[in-house]
N, CA, C and O of each residue as an XYZ file, in Angstrom:
912
protein
N     111.030    146.373    125.842
C     111.909    145.273    126.219
C     112.364    144.531    124.960
O     111.538    144.143    124.133
N     113.670    144.335    124.817
C     114.208    143.635    123.658
C     113.956    142.132    123.787
O     114.313    141.513    124.790
N     113.341    141.566    122.765
C     113.070    140.130    122.738
C     114.181    139.385    122.010
O     114.663    138.349    122.467
N     114.579    139.945    120.852
C     115.584    139.318    119.997
C     116.575    140.392    119.563
O     116.186    141.491    119.167
N     117.846    140.062    119.642
C     118.880    140.999    119.206
C     119.836    140.311    118.243
O     120.379    139.246    118.536
N     120.030    140.936    117.093
C     120.978    140.457    116.091
C     122.210    141.351    116.144
O     122.095    142.576    116.112
N     123.367    140.747    116.223
C     124.613    141.503    116.329
C     125.532    141.183    115.161
O     126.158    140.124    115.119
N     125.606    142.113    114.213
C     126.504    142.019    113.057
C     126.368    140.670    112.346
O     127.345    139.946    112.156
N     125.140    140.357    111.962
C     124.832    139.062    111.350
C     125.147    139.062    109.861
O     124.783    139.987    109.135
N     125.829    138.011    109.416
C     126.048    137.760    107.995
C     125.608    136.331    107.688
O     125.799    135.417    108.491
N     125.019    136.162    106.513
C     124.674    134.822    106.038
C     125.150    134.701    104.601
O     124.675    135.403    103.709
N     126.098    133.794    104.395
C     126.672    133.575    103.067
C     126.334    132.159    102.620
O     126.619    131.191    103.325
N     125.733    132.050    101.459
C     125.460    130.746    100.865
C     126.596    130.380     99.907
O     127.116    131.236     99.192
N     126.971    129.108     99.900
C     128.051    128.607     99.036
C     129.365    129.327     99.330
O     130.101    129.695     98.415
N     129.648    129.521    100.614
C     130.865    130.227    101.010
C     132.097    129.544    100.423
O     132.190    128.316    100.408
N     133.039    130.350     99.941
C     134.276    129.840     99.374
C     134.184    129.480     97.913
O     135.195    129.162     97.287
N     132.976    129.526     97.351
C     132.786    129.208     95.935
C     132.772    130.496     95.114
O     132.568    131.585     95.650
N     132.988    130.356     93.831
C     132.961    131.531     92.951
C     131.570    132.132     92.855
O     131.405    133.308     92.532
N     130.561    131.295     93.146
C     129.171    131.772     93.080
C     128.593    132.033     94.477
O     127.376    131.990     94.653
N     129.441    132.299     95.459
C     128.977    132.605     96.815
C     128.014    133.794     96.799
O     128.190    134.750     96.044
N     127.003    133.707     97.643
C     125.986    134.759     97.721
C     125.849    135.224     99.161
O     125.568    134.425    100.054
N     126.046    136.510     99.383
C     125.843    137.087    100.712
C     124.409    137.590    100.799
O     124.084    138.640    100.245
N     123.546    136.847    101.493
C     122.126    137.187    101.568
C     121.843    138.208    102.657
O     120.964    139.056    102.500
N     122.581    138.134    103.765
C     122.464    139.104    104.855
C     123.877    139.581    105.170
O     124.783    138.774    105.379
N     124.057    140.900    105.203
C     125.411    141.453    105.240
C     125.583    142.474    106.361
O     125.340    143.666    106.171
N     126.004    141.993    107.530
C     126.331    142.890    108.633
C     125.138    143.560    109.280
O     125.182    144.758    109.562
N     124.069    142.809    109.524
C     122.846    143.374    110.096
C     122.885    143.324    111.629
O     123.100    142.266    112.221
N     122.677    144.459    112.244
C     122.477    144.554    113.693
C     121.094    145.151    113.920
O     120.766    146.209    113.384
N     120.290    144.458    114.722
C     118.892    144.851    114.864
C     118.333    144.331    116.174
O     118.554    143.174    116.532
N     117.609    145.180    116.892
C     116.911    144.760    118.108
C     115.418    144.727    117.834
O     114.858    145.684    117.300
N     114.769    143.622    118.199
C     113.337    143.451    117.986
C     112.645    143.406    119.339
O     112.950    142.559    120.179
N     111.709    144.329    119.540
C     111.074    144.476    120.840
C     109.950    143.476    121.054
O     109.239    143.105    120.121
N     109.807    143.052    122.291
C     108.726    142.144    122.673
C     107.380    142.841    122.568
O     107.262    144.042    122.811
N     106.366    142.063    122.202
C     104.969    142.506    122.144
C     104.751    143.650    121.146
O     103.821    144.441    121.297
N     105.598    143.730    120.144
C     105.459    144.702    119.064
C     105.329    143.973    117.739
O     105.714    142.810    117.620
N     104.783    144.661    116.740
C     104.675    144.108    115.397
C     105.686    144.825    114.505
O     105.595    146.034    114.288
N     106.647    144.062    113.994
C     107.705    144.605    113.146
C     107.583    144.019    111.753
O     107.367    142.819    111.590
N     107.723    144.876    110.748
C     107.720    144.422    109.358
C     109.106    144.632    108.760
O     109.683    145.714    108.867
N     109.634    143.581    108.129
C     110.834    143.680    107.309
C     110.364    143.879    105.874
O     109.733    143.000    105.288
N     110.676    145.032    105.323
C     110.201    145.375    103.987
C     111.379    145.438    103.018
O     112.484    145.824    103.398
N     111.136    145.062    101.783
C     112.182    145.147    100.777
C     111.827    144.335     99.560
O     110.961    143.463     99.631
N     112.478    144.601     98.436
C     112.183    143.860     97.208
C     112.661    142.423     97.309
O     113.383    142.066     98.239
N     112.259    141.602     96.352
C     112.738    140.225     96.291
C     114.262    140.238     96.203
O     114.845    141.025     95.457
N     114.896    139.361     96.968
C     116.346    139.314     96.972
C     117.003    140.270     97.942
O     118.229    140.381     97.970
N     116.201    140.968     98.743
C     116.774    141.944     99.679
C     117.345    141.296    100.932
O     118.105    141.928    101.666
N     116.983    140.035    101.184
C     117.498    139.334    102.355
C     116.518    139.191    103.498
O     116.863    138.631    104.538
N     115.298    139.687    103.327
C     114.363    139.694    104.456
C     113.907    138.284    104.841
O     113.762    137.992    106.028
N     113.680    137.409    103.864
C     113.281    136.037    104.192
C     114.423    135.285    104.868
O     114.196    134.532    105.815
N     115.639    135.483    104.390
C     116.795    134.859    105.045
C     116.930    135.345    106.472
O     117.204    134.556    107.376
N     116.738    136.646    106.683
C     116.834    137.191    108.037
C     115.764    136.582    108.939
O     116.036    136.279    110.100
N     114.553    136.399    108.420
C     113.493    135.738    109.196
C     113.904    134.328    109.603
O     113.674    133.913    110.739
N     114.514    133.593    108.671
C     114.909    132.219    108.976
C     115.989    132.183    110.050
O     116.045    131.241    110.840
N     116.845    133.196    110.085
C     117.875    133.275    111.126
C     117.246    133.615    112.472
O     117.600    133.026    113.494
N     116.320    134.557    112.473
C     115.626    134.932    113.711
C     114.885    133.735    114.294
O     114.891    133.524    115.507
N     114.242    132.945    113.419
C     113.430    131.822    113.867
C     114.191    130.528    114.084
O     113.584    129.471    114.255
N     115.521    130.602    114.080
C     116.371    129.423    114.339
C     116.193    128.338    113.288
O     116.444    127.166    113.569
N     115.763    128.703    112.079
C     115.658    127.725    110.999
C     116.962    127.647    110.210
O     117.152    126.737    109.403
N     117.852    128.596    110.444
C     119.174    128.597    109.810
C     120.149    129.260    110.778
O     119.756    129.995    111.683
N     121.414    128.982    110.562
C     122.452    129.586    111.396
C     123.178    130.674    110.604
O     123.368    130.533    109.396
N     123.581    131.747    111.263
C     124.354    132.776    110.561
C     125.770    132.304    110.261
O     126.312    131.459    110.973
N     126.364    132.850    109.211
C     127.764    132.562    108.911
C     128.681    133.298    109.888
O     129.751    132.809    110.248
N     128.242    134.472    110.305
C     128.984    135.279    111.273
C     127.976    136.030    112.133
O     126.821    136.213    111.746
N     128.431    136.462    113.305
C     127.595    137.271    114.184
C     126.909    136.457    115.263
O     127.074    135.240    115.346
N     126.141    137.144    116.083
C     125.488    136.506    117.225
C     124.013    136.874    117.263
O     123.619    137.973    116.873
N     123.208    135.935    117.740
C     121.777    136.174    117.936
C     121.457    135.929    119.401
O     121.801    134.886    119.956
N     120.799    136.896    120.021
C     120.400    136.797    121.413
C     118.883    136.650    121.491
O     118.148    137.407    120.856
N     118.427    135.693    122.254
C     117.000    135.527    122.543
C     116.829    135.853    124.022
O     117.181    135.050    124.885
N     116.288    137.030    124.309
C     116.312    137.517    125.686
C     117.760    137.739    126.086
O     118.491    138.450    125.396
N     118.177    137.150    127.174
C     119.572    137.287    127.609
C     120.398    136.044    127.268
O     121.487    135.853    127.810
N     119.881    135.202    126.373
C     120.551    133.949    126.024
C     121.105    134.005    124.611
O     120.382    134.316    123.665
N     122.387    133.702    124.471
C     123.008    133.635    123.155
C     122.703    132.269    122.556
O     123.043    131.245    123.150
N     122.057    132.239    121.373
C     121.584    130.973    120.822
C     122.311    130.563    119.549
O     122.042    129.492    119.005
N     123.225    131.395    119.068
C     123.844    131.161    117.763
C     124.539    129.808    117.674
O     124.428    129.118    116.661
N     125.245    129.430    118.717
C     126.085    128.235    118.647
C     125.497    127.035    119.386
O     126.199    126.051    119.620
N     124.224    127.104    119.753
C     123.615    125.990    120.459
C     123.533    124.747    119.569
O     123.356    124.868    118.356
N     123.659    123.556    120.158
C     123.467    122.332    119.379
C     122.062    122.281    118.770
O     121.132    122.907    119.279
N     121.923    121.537    117.688
C     120.659    121.495    116.950
C     119.488    121.054    117.819
O     118.377    121.560    117.659
N     119.721    120.116    118.740
C     118.598    119.634    119.560
C     118.015    120.758    120.419
O     116.813    120.777    120.686
N     118.862    121.691    120.850
C     118.364    122.817    121.635
C     117.636    123.824    120.745
O     116.630    124.408    121.146
N     118.158    124.019    119.533
C     117.485    124.923    118.602
C     116.112    124.378    118.222
O     115.161    125.145    118.067
N     116.005    123.069    118.073
C     114.708    122.454    117.764
C     113.711    122.738    118.873
O     112.559    123.077    118.602
N     114.138    122.605    120.107
C     113.256    122.882    121.242
C     112.855    124.351    121.271
O     111.701    124.667    121.557
N     113.792    125.255    120.980
C     113.477    126.687    120.944
C     112.457    126.976    119.852
O     111.517    127.741    120.068
N     112.635    126.369    118.680
C     111.666    126.573    117.592
C     110.269    126.149    118.019
O     109.293    126.841    117.729
N     110.169    125.023    118.701
C     108.850    124.496    119.080
C     108.170    125.354    120.133
O     106.955    125.546    120.083
N     108.927    125.867    121.076
C     108.323    126.548    122.224
C     108.297    128.060    122.112
O     107.525    128.717    122.810
N     109.131    128.625    121.244
C     109.250    130.082    121.169
C     108.588    130.672    119.937
O     108.038    131.772    119.998
N     108.632    129.946    118.803
C     108.193    130.519    117.533
C     107.020    129.764    116.922
O     106.942    128.536    116.971
N     106.112    130.546    116.344
C     105.068    129.990    115.495
C     105.269    130.552    114.103
O     105.468    131.757    113.948
N     105.223    129.703    113.089
C     105.570    130.110    111.725
C     104.357    130.101    110.804
O     103.583    129.144    110.772
N     104.212    131.189    110.057
C     103.189    131.283    109.020
C     103.923    131.477    107.701
O     104.536    132.519    107.471
N     103.857    130.465    106.836
C     104.639    130.482    105.608
C     103.834    131.043    104.448
O     102.603    131.042    104.465
N     104.553    131.523    103.441
C     103.922    132.117    102.263
C     102.981    131.145    101.576
O     101.902    131.535    101.130
N     103.380    129.876    101.485
C     102.571    128.862    100.801
C     101.673    128.090    101.777
O     101.008    127.132    101.381
N     101.652    128.503    103.049
C     100.891    127.883    104.141
C     101.453    126.530    104.563
O     101.451    126.204    105.750
N     101.949    125.718    103.580
C     102.595    124.434    103.894
C     101.703    123.487    104.704
O     102.190    122.772    105.580
N     100.415    123.484    104.414
C      99.542    122.497    105.040
C      99.811    121.128    104.424
O     100.163    121.023    103.250
N      99.642    120.088    105.224
C      99.897    118.730    104.752
C      98.641    118.189    104.084
O      97.596    118.061    104.721
N      98.748    117.878    102.821
C      97.595    117.347    102.088
C      97.283    115.925    102.536
O      98.165    115.188    102.978
N      96.016    115.556    102.414
C      95.607    114.198    102.737
C      95.172    114.007    104.177
O      94.638    112.954    104.528
N      95.391    115.013    105.020
C      94.903    114.956    106.397
C      94.000    116.149    106.639
O      94.011    117.107    105.865
N      93.225    116.100    107.701
C      92.222    117.127    107.952
C      92.846    118.441    108.413
O      94.007    118.498    108.817
N      92.043    119.479    108.338
C      92.476    120.787    108.838
C      92.808    120.702    110.326
O      93.794    121.278    110.785
N      91.980    119.982    111.069
C      92.227    119.835    112.508
C      93.564    119.150    112.766
O      94.331    119.579    113.628
N      93.841    118.087    112.021
C      95.111    117.375    112.209
C      96.297    118.271    111.840
O      97.351    118.184    112.471
N      96.141    119.121    110.839
C      97.189    120.075    110.483
C      97.475    121.037    111.630
O      98.632    121.341    111.923
N      96.437    121.502    112.261
C      96.617    122.431    113.382
C      97.361    121.753    114.528
O      98.176    122.386    115.200
N      97.088    120.478    114.753
C      97.674    119.757    115.876
C      99.131    119.344    115.649
O      99.854    119.099    116.614
N      99.564    119.265    114.412
C     100.867    118.685    114.072
C     102.054    119.218    114.873
O     102.831    118.412    115.383
N     102.236    120.546    115.011
C     103.439    121.031    115.703
C     103.509    120.619    117.171
O     104.583    120.653    117.772
N     102.385    120.234    117.746
C     102.366    119.889    119.172
C     102.638    118.416    119.429
O     102.901    118.039    120.571
N     102.582    117.578    118.413
C     102.772    116.141    118.622
C     104.090    115.794    119.310
O     104.093    114.949    120.206
N     105.234    116.423    118.921
C     106.499    116.052    119.567
C     106.561    116.384    121.057
O     107.424    115.867    121.766
N     105.667    117.230    121.535
C     105.702    117.629    122.943
C     105.045    116.591    123.849
O     105.162    116.671    125.072
N     104.354    115.615    123.252
C     103.814    114.504    124.036
C     102.593    114.815    124.872
O     102.306    114.104    125.835
N     101.873    115.859    124.525
C     100.660    116.216    125.278
C      99.565    115.170    125.036
O      99.450    114.656    123.923
N      98.767    114.848    126.044
C      97.643    113.931    125.837
C      96.752    114.400    124.682
O      96.459    115.588    124.547
N      96.335    113.448    123.862
C      95.625    113.780    122.627
C      94.335    114.541    122.877
O      94.006    115.460    122.127
N      93.606    114.179    123.908
C      92.307    114.832    124.165
C      92.480    116.318    124.438
O      91.732    117.140    123.910
N      93.462    116.665    125.259
C      93.698    118.072    125.573
C      94.176    118.844    124.359
O      93.770    119.986    124.146
N      95.040    118.224    123.561
C      95.547    118.870    122.348
C      94.422    119.098    121.350
O      94.325    120.168    120.749
N      93.574    118.093    121.174
C      92.461    118.229    120.243
C      91.513    119.350    120.686
O      91.022    120.121    119.862
N      91.267    119.427    121.979
C      90.385    120.475    122.500
C      90.958    121.866    122.209
O      90.235    122.767    121.782
N      92.269    122.031    122.445
C      92.887    123.335    122.206
C      92.889    123.686    120.717
O      92.660    124.838    120.349
N      93.146    122.696    119.867
C      93.146    122.934    118.424
C      91.761    123.353    117.940
O      91.637    124.246    117.101
N      90.721    122.709    118.466
C      89.355    123.057    118.061
C      88.988    124.463    118.559
O      88.269    125.197    117.880
N      89.479    124.829    119.734
C      89.223    126.179    120.250
C      89.867    127.240    119.364
O      89.275    128.288    119.110
N      91.091    126.961    118.891
C      91.757    127.897    117.988
C      91.012    127.996    116.660
O      90.848    129.090    116.120
N      90.564    126.868    116.137
C      89.823    126.893    114.879
C      88.509    127.642    115.040
O      88.076    128.351    114.132
N      87.884    127.486    116.181
C      86.653    128.212    116.454
C      86.920    129.709    116.545
O      86.123    130.518    116.072
N      88.055    130.077    117.160
C      88.434    131.484    117.292
C      88.541    132.155    115.931
O      88.183    133.323    115.776
N      89.040    131.404    114.935
C      89.231    131.970    113.605
C      88.117    131.596    112.634
O      88.249    131.797    111.427
N      87.026    131.056    113.158
C      85.843    130.824    112.354
C      85.944    129.684    111.359
O      85.230    129.679    110.356
N      86.815    128.718    111.614
C      86.986    127.614    110.667
C      86.669    126.255    111.297
O      86.973    125.218    110.707
N      86.071    126.249    112.469
C      85.744    124.975    113.106
C      84.832    124.106    112.242
O      84.995    122.886    112.239
N      83.875    124.687    111.505
C      83.041    123.833    110.643
C      83.841    123.071    109.582
O      83.332    122.117    108.993
N      85.070    123.478    109.337
C      85.901    122.829    108.325
C      86.939    121.897    108.940
O      87.875    121.483    108.256
N      86.788    121.558    110.228
C      87.816    120.783    110.920
C      88.086    119.425    110.279
O      89.215    118.936    110.321
N      87.070    118.817    109.691
C      87.247    117.481    109.104
C      87.642    117.514    107.634
O      87.914    116.472    107.038
N      87.675    118.709    107.046
C      88.007    118.832    105.620
C      89.501    118.647    105.402
O      90.316    119.139    106.183
N      89.850    117.948    104.355
C      91.257    117.805    104.010
C      91.837    119.160    103.612
O      91.121    120.039    103.131
N      93.132    119.315    103.817
C      93.787    120.594    103.553
C      93.556    121.077    102.120
O      93.358    122.269    101.883
N      93.584    120.136    101.162
C      93.452    120.527     99.753
C      92.032    120.951     99.395
O      91.803    121.463     98.299
N      91.078    120.750    100.296
C      89.696    121.162    100.037
C      89.385    122.557    100.595
O      88.283    123.066    100.396
N      90.331    123.167    101.278
C      90.094    124.464    101.900
C      90.268    125.592    100.890
O      91.077    125.490     99.968
N      89.504    126.669    101.071
C      89.699    127.868    100.262
C      90.974    128.572    100.716
O      91.574    128.187    101.720
N      91.388    129.596     99.984
C      92.594    130.333    100.353
C      92.507    130.926    101.749
O      93.450    130.837    102.535
N      91.365    131.533    102.048
C      91.189    132.133    103.371
C      91.145    131.091    104.473
O      91.703    131.297    105.551
N      90.479    129.963    104.205
C      90.410    128.890    105.198
C      91.788    128.276    105.444
O      92.148    127.953    106.576
N      92.553    128.121    104.356
C      93.898    127.559    104.494
C      94.784    128.485    105.322
O      95.564    128.032    106.159
N      94.654    129.785    105.078
C      95.474    130.723    105.841
C      95.107    130.702    107.327
O      95.989    130.704    108.186
N      93.827    130.681    107.622
C      93.404    130.665    109.026
C      93.816    129.353    109.704
O      94.137    129.335    110.893
N      93.802    128.270    108.946
C      94.292    127.000    109.493
C      95.779    127.103    109.802
O      96.239    126.619    110.837
N      96.529    127.734    108.904
C      97.964    127.909    109.119
C      98.242    128.783    110.341
O      99.193    128.531    111.082
N      97.425    129.796    110.551
C      97.605    130.672    111.721
C      97.288    129.907    113.002
O      98.011    130.016    113.991
N      96.200    129.131    112.980
C      95.869    128.317    114.155
C      96.997    127.334    114.459
O      97.352    127.130    115.620
N      97.560    126.728    113.415
C      98.691    125.812    113.597
C      99.879    126.538    114.226
O     100.552    125.984    115.095
N     100.140    127.772    113.792
C     101.262    128.544    114.336
C     101.087    128.842    115.820
O     102.064    129.058    116.538
N      99.835    128.854    116.276
C      99.537    129.235    117.668
C      99.337    128.036    118.592
O      99.149    128.219    119.795
N      99.374    126.827    118.064
C      98.978    125.655    118.851
C      99.860    125.457    120.086
O      99.376    124.962    121.104
N     101.134    125.831    120.021
C     102.017    125.687    121.184
C     102.107    126.969    122.007
O     102.964    127.095    122.881
N     101.218    127.919    121.721
C     101.180    129.207    122.428
C     102.549    129.887    122.453
O     103.031    130.255    123.524
N     103.184    130.060    121.284
C     104.514    130.672    121.247
C     104.437    132.172    121.508
O     103.447    132.805    121.142
N     105.456    132.754    122.130
C     105.460    134.196    122.341
C     105.766    134.989    121.078
O     105.454    136.178    121.006
N     106.379    134.341    120.069
C     106.785    135.036    118.849
C     106.149    134.381    117.626
O     106.224    133.164    117.457
N     105.520    135.198    116.772
C     104.941    134.736    115.521
C     105.777    135.303    114.375
O     106.030    136.507    114.319
N     106.204    134.431    113.464
C     106.992    134.834    112.296
C     106.186    134.525    111.045
O     105.733    133.396    110.856
N     106.004    135.530    110.186
C     105.207    135.353    108.970
C     106.003    135.830    107.768
O     106.469    136.969    107.734
N     106.156    134.950    106.777
C     106.932    135.263    105.582
C     105.996    135.510    104.405
O     105.356    134.583    103.909
N     105.920    136.771    103.958
C     105.060    137.167    102.834
C     103.667    136.552    102.966
O     103.211    135.881    102.040
N     102.985    136.760    104.084
C     101.723    136.044    104.342
C     100.570    136.441    103.434
O      99.597    135.695    103.326
N     100.652    137.600    102.776
C      99.547    138.024    101.912
C      99.880    137.883    100.430
O      99.123    138.357     99.583
N     100.995    137.242    100.105
C     101.460    137.188     98.717
C     100.444    136.544     97.780
O     100.364    136.914     96.608
N      99.670    135.589     98.279
C      98.722    134.871     97.415
C      97.265    135.148     97.807
O      96.366    134.372     97.485
N      97.052    136.256     98.501
C      95.704    136.602     98.955
C      95.192    137.843     98.249
O      95.970    138.723     97.881
N      93.871    137.911     98.059
C      93.298    139.134     97.504
C      93.204    140.192     98.603
O      93.555    139.938     99.756
N      92.728    141.374     98.233
C      92.700    142.504     99.164
C      91.855    142.207    100.396
O      92.255    142.530    101.514
N      90.691    141.596    100.199
C      89.797    141.306    101.326
C      90.468    140.368    102.330
O      90.441    140.617    103.536
N      91.068    139.288    101.823
C      91.714    138.330    102.715
C      92.964    138.920    103.366
O      93.294    138.586    104.504
N      93.652    139.794    102.644
C      94.829    140.453    103.226
C      94.423    141.332    104.403
O      95.114    141.376    105.421
N      93.307    142.025    104.259
C      92.835    142.869    105.359
C      92.358    142.027    106.536
O      92.540    142.401    107.695
N      91.746    140.886    106.228
C      91.341    139.983    107.312
C      92.570    139.459    108.057
O      92.549    139.299    109.277
N      93.641    139.196    107.302
C      94.876    138.745    107.942
C      95.405    139.810    108.897
O      95.829    139.490    110.008
N      95.384    141.063    108.479
C      95.895    142.131    109.349
C      94.995    142.319    110.572
O      95.476    142.723    111.630
N      93.698    142.033    110.441
C      92.807    142.055    111.606
C      93.247    140.985    112.616
O      93.207    141.206    113.826
N      93.664    139.824    112.097
C      94.140    138.756    112.977
C      95.452    139.174    113.650
O      95.667    138.885    114.827
N      96.320    139.850    112.905
C      97.574    140.336    113.492
C      97.281    141.306    114.632
O      97.972    141.296    115.651
N      96.268    142.137    114.464
C      95.877    143.063    115.538
C      95.436    142.294    116.777
O      95.731    142.699    117.902
N      94.734    141.190    116.573
C      94.298    140.363    117.715
C      95.492    139.706    118.399
O      95.524    139.595    119.625
N      96.472    139.271    117.614
C      97.670    138.665    118.190
C      98.466    139.697    118.998
O      98.993    139.392    120.068
N      98.541    140.906    118.475
C      99.228    141.976    119.199
C      98.515    142.264    120.522
O      99.157    142.451    121.555
N      97.181    142.298    120.475
C      96.412    142.541    121.702
C      96.615    141.421    122.713
O      96.468    141.628    123.918
N      96.955    140.226    122.215
C      97.222    139.086    123.097
C      98.678    139.057    123.563
O      99.136    138.067    124.133
N      99.401    140.156    123.314
C     100.782    140.327    123.788
C     101.807    139.468    123.048
O     102.867    139.155    123.589
N     101.488    139.089    121.813
C     102.449    138.346    121.013
C     103.445    139.309    120.355
O     103.111    140.453    120.047
N     104.662    138.826    120.151
C     105.644    139.526    119.335
C     105.483    139.003    117.916
O     105.513    137.792    117.697
N     105.311    139.900    116.948
C     105.054    139.486    115.565
C     106.105    140.104    114.648
O     106.361    141.307    114.695
N     106.711    139.254    113.810
C     107.717    139.705    112.850
C     107.276    139.226    111.473
O     107.108    138.028    111.250
N     107.091    140.169    110.553
C     106.549    139.858    109.231
C     107.524    140.334    108.162
O     108.021    141.459    108.232
N     107.801    139.490    107.179
C     108.518    139.916    105.977
C     107.478    140.158    104.888
O     106.695    139.265    104.563
N     107.471    141.358    104.330
C     106.448    141.675    103.329
C     106.835    142.909    102.517
O     107.458    143.840    103.026
N     106.449    142.891    101.235
C     106.560    144.110    100.436
C     105.163    144.584    100.015
O     105.019    145.318     99.037
N     104.144    144.161    100.759
C     102.757    144.515    100.487
C     102.378    145.770    101.290
O     102.428    145.745    102.520
N     102.002    146.860    100.616
C     101.613    148.078    101.348
C     100.450    147.859    102.320
O     100.362    148.542    103.341
N      99.554    146.906    102.008
C      98.458    146.614    102.930
C      98.987    146.119    104.273
O      98.318    146.253    105.298
N     100.184    145.550    104.263
C     100.804    145.071    105.492
C     101.581    146.195    106.164
O     101.268    146.577    107.291
N     102.594    146.731    105.479
C     103.493    147.662    106.167
C     102.894    149.052    106.393
O     103.452    149.840    107.158
N     101.770    149.368    105.744
C     101.097    150.640    106.013
C      99.945    150.494    107.006
O      99.265    151.473    107.313
N      99.723    149.287    107.504
C      98.645    149.042    108.456
C      98.891    149.758    109.779
O     100.031    149.899    110.223
N      97.806    150.207    110.398
C      97.913    150.916    111.670
C      98.417    150.037    112.798
O      98.896    150.546    113.811
N      98.318    148.730    112.640
C      98.737    147.822    113.712
C     100.261    147.681    113.778
O     100.795    147.217    114.786
N     100.961    148.077    112.716
C     102.412    147.917    112.652
C     103.104    148.957    113.537
O     102.805    150.148    113.460
N     104.023    148.493    114.370
C     104.789    149.392    115.231
C     106.059    149.898    114.569
O     106.521    151.002    114.855
N     106.620    149.085    113.681
C     107.939    149.426    113.142
C     108.119    148.794    111.770
O     107.738    147.645    111.547
N     108.701    149.552    110.860
C     109.021    149.053    109.529
C     110.530    149.178    109.320
O     111.096    150.266    109.420
N     111.163    148.052    109.031
C     112.601    148.018    108.771
C     112.796    147.643    107.307
O     112.345    146.585    106.869
N     113.463    148.505    106.552
C     113.647    148.270    105.124
C     115.010    147.644    104.866
O     116.030    148.087    105.393
N     114.999    146.592    104.035
C     116.234    145.924    103.644
C     116.467    146.073    102.144
O     115.527    146.108    101.350
N     117.728    146.158    101.786
C     118.120    146.174    100.381
C     119.524    145.588    100.267
O     120.439    145.994    100.983
N     119.676    144.643     99.369
C     120.986    144.014     99.138
C     121.590    143.458    100.413
O     122.798    143.553    100.629
N     120.742    142.872    101.264
C     121.221    142.219    102.465
C     121.545    143.130    103.622
O     121.980    142.663    104.674
N     121.340    144.428    103.448
C     121.651    145.390    104.494
C     120.391    146.131    104.928
O     119.386    146.138    104.219
N     120.459    146.753    106.100
C     119.361    147.581    106.556
C     119.424    148.943    105.865
O     120.498    149.523    105.700
N     118.265    149.433    105.469
C     118.183    150.757    104.850
C     117.386    151.660    105.771
O     117.608    151.664    106.982
N     116.460    152.427    105.209
C     115.683    153.376    106.019
C     114.784    152.637    106.991
O     114.488    151.455    106.811
N     114.358    153.342    108.013
C     113.487    152.751    109.023
C     112.399    153.730    109.405
O     112.631    154.936    109.489
N     111.182    153.188    109.641
C     110.054    153.976    110.115
C     109.582    153.411    111.440
O     109.594    152.196    111.638
N     109.160    154.296    112.362
C     108.612    153.847    113.635
C     107.403    154.704    113.976
O     106.776    154.501    115.016
């Protein structure tokens, strides 16, 4: 079942300027629900930009994006914000944890705008932290966490609203081999939980993993070879 469909997508930065940059150039791609897809390619290939378009963090310059049977490309920003909160969980390369607050508070942050009672939200956040073995660190400030603890906190944060789609941008870029393999073990658990996972990565530990259903290669903003 197709979850997300991109139809002839282009993304141009600084359009109309002499230094205009076409980051994504005529990409058409269908992403299946409950599958793990990797966008692979060198730096500058357009894979991170494509992720941002899929996750409604940016709008395409041309083309259409379908989420299920709904065209979302031209929706007003307030609707895109709601889609981001309820549909996507994001795992960033730098983790983007907020310093000065606890790991638990970081996990809870994406759910605050939804207005859920604090007690129920706190309970769910602690359950997620327990699932990933970081509950003992719930009171630790973000800057006191190790690399592995920070990553697991970021994953718990991505899951706090129970989104059907997880988007991860170069998630192993700053991890050693052991932590990278632990991350892929978590991806396997997310897949078993029927999540749709889309990862941008040029790490062989990621795109050669047995849990990956599909590898899409990008170069110069276009799709290249594909493995399934």
